[in-house]
N, C-alpha and C positions, 0 to 999 in steps of 0.2 A: 807327702808332697802337698804343699799349700796350693790354693787356687791361683795365687799370683805366679808361682813357679810354673804351674801347668800352662797358663796362658802366655807367659813370657817365652817358654820353650816352643809353644805353637807359633808365636809371632816370628821367632827366629827361623823356624822351618818354613815359613811362608803360609801357614794355615791361618785363616780367619773365617768369619761368617760368609764371606763372598766366595772363597775357594772351597769351603765346606758346605756345598750345596748339592743336594741330590733330588732328582725328579725321575721316578721309575714307574712305568705303567705295564700292566699285564692284562691280557684278555682272558676272561673266564673260560675255562675248559668245558667243552660240551659233554657233560656226564650227569648221571643221576636225575634228580628232579628238574634240573635246568634243561637237560635234553628232552625230557617229557614235555615241559612247557613249550619248547620250540616246535616239537612235533604237533602238539595241540594247536598252536598258533597257525601253522601251515594248514592243518586240517580245517581250521575255522575259516581261513581265506577261501579254501576250495568249497566249503559248505555255503559260504556267503554267495559265491558265484553261481552255484547250483540253485539255491533258493531264489536269488534275484532273477535268473533266467526262467525258472518255473513259474514264478509269480507273474512276470511280464507276459509269458506265452499263454498262461491260463486266464489272465484277466484283461489285459490291454490288447493282446494279439497284434502288437506292432513290433515286428522283429528289429526294426531300426533302433529301438531303445536299447537293445543288447549291445550296440556299439559303445555305449557309455560304461559298460562293465569293466573294461581295463582301467579306465580313469578312476572309477569307484574303488577298485581293488588297490590301485596305486595309493590313493588317499588313505585307505585303511591300513596298508602296510607302512606308509610313512609315519602315521601317528601311533602305531602299536608295536612295530617290530623293535623299536629301541628298547623296550622293556625285556626283551630276550636277547639283546646284543650288549652285554655288560662287560665293562673293563674296570679295573681297579688301578688307582694311582696313589702313590705316596710321595710326599716331598719332605725334605728336611732343609729348613732355612732358619738360621739364627738360633739353633738349638731346639727348635720345635718341629716335631714330626706330625704331619697332617695326612690323613687318609681320605680319599674320596672314591665314591662309586659313580662311574660315568655311564650313562645310558645312551647308547647309540651315537656317541661322540657329539651329543647335542645338549644333554642335561646332566648335571652332576649334583650329588648330595654328599655333604661332608659327613664322614663316619666318625672321625675322632680327631682330636688335636691335643697333643700331650708334649710337655717339655721332656726332653731326653734325660735331663738331670734328675727328674722325679721318677724315672723307671727304676724298679728295684731288682729286676732280673731280665737279662737279655740272653736267650739261649736257643740252640737248634731244637725244633719241635720233635725231631726223630731221635734225640739223644736221651740221656738219663734224666733230664728235667721235664720230660713230657707229662708226667703225672701232676706236676705243679700247674701246667697250663690247662689240664683237664679237671682240676679240683672243683668241688661243688661250691666252694665259697666265692668263686669268681662270678660276679653278677652280669658282666657284659663282655662279650667276645666280638671283636671286629676283625674281619678278614680282608686283607689286600693281597690275596694270592690267586693264582690261576687255578690251582687245585691243592687241597690239603695233602695229597699224596706226593706232591713235588719234593724233590730231595733238598731244595734250598730254602725250605720254610723255616723261619725263625719266629719266635714269639717274644714279647716284652710284657712284663707285669708292671702295673702302676696302680695308684689309688686315685679315684676321681675326686671331685669337689666335695662329695658327700662322705668321703672316706671309705668307699666301697672298692673292693679289689676288682680290677679290670685287666683284660688281656687283649693284645693286638697281635695279629699274625701277619707276617709280610715275607716276601721273598728277598733273600739277602744277596746283594751284589758287593763287589769289592769296595766301591766308593761309599756304600752305605755303612759297611763295617768300619771304614776309616772315620766317617763322621761320628758314628756311635762311640768309637774309642776316644775321639777328640772331646766329646761332650760328657761322656759318662763311662769311663773305662772300668770303674769298679764293679759295675753291674753285669758286665759281659762274662758269661760262663762258657766253658768249652762244650 
C-alpha cells in the first residue's frame, strides 16, 4: 500500500491529525526506591520540626517563635514534595509522540520526542518481544508508565539523531493503538 492510499483511506474514514490526537497521563505507583524517597522526605520534614523546636528552645528560649514552625514546614513541603509526586504524560499530535515527566503538577521535563513513523518496533512489554526491549545495545530507555509491572505496558524502539537504539515505554490505551496504527501500522507486533 502506498502512502497516498494510506492517507486517502484515512481521510475517507474521517481520520486526520486533529482526530488522531492522544493525551494520556499516569501517576507513578508508590513502590521500590520511589516509596523509600517519599518516606525519607516525610522523615526529613519531621526532623526539621524537631531540630527547629530544639534549637529555639535551647538558644532563644522564646516559645512564641515555635508558632512559625507550621509555616516553615508548609514552605518546605511546597518546594520539595513535588519531586516525590511524579506523573508521566505522553501525547501524540501530528504523528509525533512526546513524553513528559510532571513534578507535582507544576513543573515538567520532556523525556522524549519521536516521530511514530521512525519507530521500528511497537510491542507489548510482557510478550515475546521483551528481550528486544531489554537488549544491551539500547542506550536510552524512557518510561511513561505508572509501574513496569502494569499489564498494559508497551514499548517502542527507534533510533535517535546519533543513530543509537532507544526505547520508550508507555501504557497502551485504545486510542493510542488507533493512532499508532494510523501512523505506522508496519511496526506494530502482537
